[in-house]
C-alpha positions as CSV (number, residue, x, y, z in Angstrom):
1,D,16.8,3.9,1.2
2,Y,16.9,4.7,4.6
3,C,20.7,4.8,5.4
4,A,21.3,6.6,2.2
5,R,18.4,9.2,2.1
6,I,16.1,9.1,5.1
7,A,18.3,8.5,8.1
8,P,20.7,11.6,7.7
9,V,17.9,14.1,7.6
10,L,14.8,12.6,9.4
11,G,16.6,9.8,11.7
12,A,17.6,11.6,14.6
13,M,13.9,12.8,15.2
14,S,11.5,11.5,17.5
15,L,8.6,9.9,15.5
16,T,6.2,12.8,16.9
17,E,8.4,15.5,15.4
18,I,8.4,14.2,12.0
19,T,5.7,16.0,11.1
20,R,4.0,16.5,7.4
21,E,5.7,19.9,6.8
22,R,9.0,18.1,8.0
23,V,8.3,15.3,5.6
24,E,7.4,18.0,2.6
25,L,10.6,19.7,3.2
26,W,12.5,16.4,3.2
27,L,10.9,15.5,0.0
28,A,11.6,18.6,-1.7
29,E,15.3,18.4,-0.9
30,L,15.4,14.8,-2.2
31,V,14.1,15.7,-5.6
32,K,16.5,18.6,-6.0
33,R,19.1,15.6,-5.4
34,A,18.0,12.8,-6.9
35,S,19.4,10.8,-9.8
36,S,16.2,9.7,-11.0
37,R,12.4,9.7,-10.2
38,R,12.4,6.0,-9.5
39,M,15.0,6.8,-6.7
40,V,12.6,9.1,-5.5
41,V,9.3,7.2,-5.8
42,Q,11.3,3.9,-4.3
43,T,12.4,6.2,-1.2
44,V,9.1,7.6,-0.6
45,G,7.6,3.9,-0.4
46,T,10.0,3.2,2.3
47,L,9.4,6.1,4.3
48,R,5.7,5.6,3.7
49,V,6.0,2.0,4.9
50,L,8.1,2.9,8.3
51,L,5.5,5.8,9.3
52,G,2.6,3.8,8.2
53,T,3.8,0.8,10.6
54,A,4.5,3.3,13.2
55,A,0.9,4.8,13.0
56,E,-0.5,1.2,13.4
57,W,1.5,0.5,16.4
58,G,-0.1,4.0,18.0
59,R,3.4,5.8,18.0
60,I,2.1,8.5,16.0
61,P,-1.7,9.4,15.3
62,S,-1.6,9.4,11.4
63,N,1.2,8.7,8.6
64,P,2.4,11.9,7.6
65,A,4.2,10.3,4.5
66,S,0.8,9.1,2.9
67,R,-0.6,10.8,0.0
68,L,2.7,12.9,-0.9
69,T,2.7,14.9,-4.6
70,L,5.5,12.8,-6.2
71,P,7.4,14.5,-9.1
72,A,5.9,14.0,-12.3
73,P,7.5,11.9,-14.8
74,Q,9.7,13.6,-17.2
75,T,8.0,13.0,-20.5
76,E,10.5,15.5,-22.5
77,A,13.3,13.5,-21.2
78,E,15.0,10.9,-23.9
79,Q,13.5,7.6,-23.8
80,A,14.9,4.4,-24.5
81,V,14.4,3.0,-27.7
82,E,13.2,-0.4,-28.2
83,R,15.5,-3.0,-30.2
84,V,13.8,-5.5,-32.2
85,L,16.0,-8.3,-33.8
86,D,15.6,-9.1,-37.3
87,A,15.4,-12.7,-38.3
88,T,18.9,-13.3,-39.0
89,Q,19.9,-11.9,-35.8
90,L,17.3,-13.8,-34.0
91,D,18.8,-17.2,-35.7
92,A,22.0,-16.0,-34.4
93,L,20.4,-15.9,-30.5
94,F,19.0,-18.8,-31.0
95,A,22.5,-21.1,-32.4
96,A,24.0,-19.7,-29.5
97,A,21.7,-20.7,-26.9
98,G,24.0,-23.5,-26.0
99,S,20.9,-25.9,-24.8
100,M,17.4,-26.9,-25.8
101,R,16.0,-25.5,-22.6
102,T,17.4,-22.0,-23.1
103,E,16.8,-21.7,-26.9
104,T,13.3,-22.9,-26.6
105,M,12.5,-20.5,-24.4
106,L,14.4,-17.5,-26.5
107,R,12.2,-18.8,-29.3
108,V,9.1,-18.7,-27.4
109,A,10.0,-14.6,-26.6
110,G,11.5,-14.0,-29.7
111,E,8.8,-15.6,-32.4
112,A,5.9,-15.5,-30.0
113,G,6.2,-12.6,-28.2
114,L,5.8,-14.2,-24.7
115,R,7.1,-12.0,-21.8
116,R,9.4,-13.0,-18.9
117,G,6.6,-13.8,-16.5
118,E,4.6,-15.6,-19.0
119,I,7.5,-17.7,-20.2
120,A,8.0,-18.8,-16.7
121,G,4.3,-19.5,-16.1
122,L,3.7,-21.5,-19.4
123,K,2.8,-25.2,-18.8
124,W,2.8,-28.3,-20.9
125,P,-1.2,-28.6,-21.0
126,D,-1.0,-24.7,-22.6
127,V,0.8,-26.0,-25.5
128,D,-1.3,-27.0,-28.3
129,L,1.4,-28.7,-30.7
130,P,-0.9,-29.9,-33.5
131,G,-2.8,-26.8,-33.3
132,R,0.6,-24.6,-33.2
133,R,-1.0,-22.5,-30.4
134,L,0.3,-21.3,-27.0
135,A,-2.3,-20.5,-24.1
136,V,-0.9,-17.9,-22.0
137,R,-2.7,-18.1,-18.5
138,R,-0.7,-17.3,-15.8
139,P,2.3,-14.8,-15.8
140,I,4.7,-15.5,-12.4
141,V,6.0,-12.4,-10.8
142,Q,8.3,-12.3,-7.8
143,E,7.3,-9.9,-4.9
144,R,7.9,-9.3,-1.0
145,V,5.1,-9.4,1.2
146,T,6.4,-7.2,3.7
147,A,9.6,-5.0,3.0
148,D,12.0,-7.6,4.9
149,S,10.4,-11.1,3.9
150,P,12.3,-13.0,1.6
151,M,10.8,-12.5,-2.4
152,R,8.1,-15.3,-3.4
153,K,7.1,-16.6,-6.7
154,I,3.4,-15.9,-7.3
155,E,1.0,-16.9,-9.9
156,R,-0.9,-14.0,-11.5
157,T,-4.0,-14.0,-13.9
158,T,-3.6,-12.4,-17.0
159,K,-5.5,-8.8,-17.8
160,G,-9.2,-9.7,-18.1
161,R,-8.9,-12.9,-16.4
162,R,-8.6,-14.6,-19.8
163,A,-6.1,-16.3,-21.5
164,R,-4.6,-15.3,-24.7
165,R,-4.0,-17.9,-27.8
166,V,-0.9,-17.1,-29.4
167,A,0.3,-18.6,-32.9
168,I,3.4,-20.2,-33.2
169,T,5.3,-21.4,-36.6
170,E,5.5,-24.7,-37.6
171,A,9.5,-24.8,-36.6
172,L,8.8,-23.7,-33.4
173,A,6.4,-26.2,-32.9
174,A,8.6,-28.9,-33.5
175,R,11.4,-27.5,-31.5
176,L,8.8,-27.5,-28.4
177,G,7.8,-31.3,-29.5
178,E,11.7,-32.2,-29.1
179,W,11.8,-30.4,-26.0
180,Y,9.0,-32.1,-24.8
181,A,10.5,-35.6,-25.8
182,S,13.7,-34.5,-24.0
183,A,12.2,-33.0,-20.9
184,V,9.4,-35.3,-20.3
185,V,9.5,-38.6,-22.1
186,A,13.3,-39.0,-21.7
187,G,13.9,-36.9,-18.4
188,G,10.7,-37.6,-16.3
189,A,9.2,-34.4,-15.5
190,T,5.5,-34.1,-15.3
191,A,3.4,-33.9,-18.4
192,D,1.0,-31.1,-16.5
193,G,4.0,-29.2,-15.1
194,F,5.8,-26.0,-16.2
195,V,7.4,-26.4,-19.5
196,W,10.8,-24.7,-17.7
197,P,10.3,-25.6,-14.6
198,G,12.5,-24.4,-11.8
199,R,14.8,-26.8,-9.7
200,D,11.8,-27.8,-7.1
201,G,9.7,-28.6,-10.1
202,G,7.8,-25.5,-9.6
203,P,7.9,-22.0,-11.7
204,M,11.5,-20.7,-12.5
205,H,13.1,-17.7,-11.1
206,D,11.8,-14.7,-13.3
207,R,15.5,-13.8,-13.8
């Protein structure tokens, strides 16, 4: 963001030369050339962090990039169409999974509707096989504390801080039972750990 879109206009200026007026003019030109609103928002965010740090360090009195008016979302643009797989397509997807681990993850996504972070955060105590229910308690998200820090995995609470219970089919419960037998009983994974743990036993990467 800095090298491609900030430095060519503002990079040669001293910090005190980067006034609110100059930032507004820079933003107007950025919006004209931008390929997407997301790119504009991301670039402005980068500039805001840089100038916010300069203000914290006392190099400038305030952050001239704070509270900038960003372009509104293009609601008239054609939106991506959600693709929904039918039962036959789901069965073909499950059959091509290649491993029980991947297959059960796909089944929980396709049949129970869990999101990526919720799948990564699911633990065995959340799985009620006799009752055929999953308790969705904690999504796993990846984020950076600062712009240059490494990504870290964080457990978040669900919306409203309450678990939601999701019904699963008898077939999915049976398949999860087989995965438990393979991963925990035969494989030695902990019975209170993640259903699909990462390499270190913690949550897997969200991708």
